C-alpha positions in Angstrom: 42.9 89.4 48.3 40.4 88.8 51.1 41.0 85.1 50.8 44.8 85.6 51.3 44.2 87.8 54.3 41.9 85.2 55.8 44.6 82.5 55.2 47.1 84.7 57.0 44.7 85.0 59.9 44.3 81.2 60.0 48.1 80.8 60.0 48.5 83.2 62.9 45.9 81.4 65.1 47.9 78.1 65.2 50.9 80.1 66.2 49.3 81.1 69.5 49.0 77.4 70.7 52.7 77.0 69.7 53.8 79.5 72.4 52.9 77.1 75.3 55.0 74.4 73.6 58.1 76.6 73.6 58.4 76.7 77.4 58.2 72.9 77.5 61.3 72.7 75.3 63.6 74.4 77.9 62.2 72.2 80.6 63.6 69.1 79.0 67.3 70.3 79.1 66.8 71.4 82.7 66.0 67.9 83.8 69.3 66.3 82.8 71.2 69.3 84.3 69.5 68.7 87.7 71.4 65.4 88.4 74.7 66.9 87.3 74.3 69.7 89.9 74.7 67.4 93.0 77.7 65.8 91.5 79.7 69.0 91.3 79.4 69.9 95.1 80.5 66.4 96.0 83.6 66.8 93.8 84.3 70.1 95.4 84.1 68.5 98.9 86.5 65.7 97.9 89.1 68.1 96.3 92.0 69.0 98.5 94.1 72.2 97.8 97.1 71.4 95.7 100.4 73.2 95.8 99.6 74.9 92.5 96.3 76.3 93.8 98.0 77.6 97.0 100.7 79.3 95.0 98.0 80.8 92.7 96.1 82.1 95.8 99.3 83.6 97.2 100.1 85.3 94.0 96.7 86.8 93.6 96.7 88.0 97.2 100.2 89.5 96.6 99.0 91.3 93.4 96.0 92.8 95.3 98.2 94.0 98.1 100.8 95.5 95.8 98.1 97.2 93.6 96.6 98.9 96.7 100.0 99.8 98.0 100.9 101.4 94.6 97.6 103.2 94.5 98.1 104.7 98.0 101.7 105.8 97.2 100.6 107.3 93.9 97.9 109.4 95.6 100.3 110.4 98.3 102.9 111.4 95.7 100.3 113.5 93.9 99.3 115.2 97.1 102.9 115.9 98.1 103.7 117.3 94.7 100.8 119.7 94.8 101.8 120.7 98.4 105.4 121.3 97.6 104.7 123.1 94.4 102.5 125.5 96.3 105.4 126.1 98.8 107.9 126.7 96.1 105.5 129.2 94.4 105.3 131.2 97.7 109.1 131.2 98.2 109.9 132.3 94.6 
């Protein structure tokens, strides 16, 4: 049993040098991704807005405006309903 425990201890000691090797593995994928990063901004500079992108932008802006408008009207309606219900209670 002592021999097995010593063998486990020997196995655990090589695992500690393996930890420095694991950070080196992510460094290799990062090097190919570095050249790809400058290419994407250059493509973004060269792209011109198409009609479809302009229409999508207008639709999204319209949806935001309408959502805020409906939100304001719904709160106004809740406030007015509470106000008039209080008036009708006093009259009745």
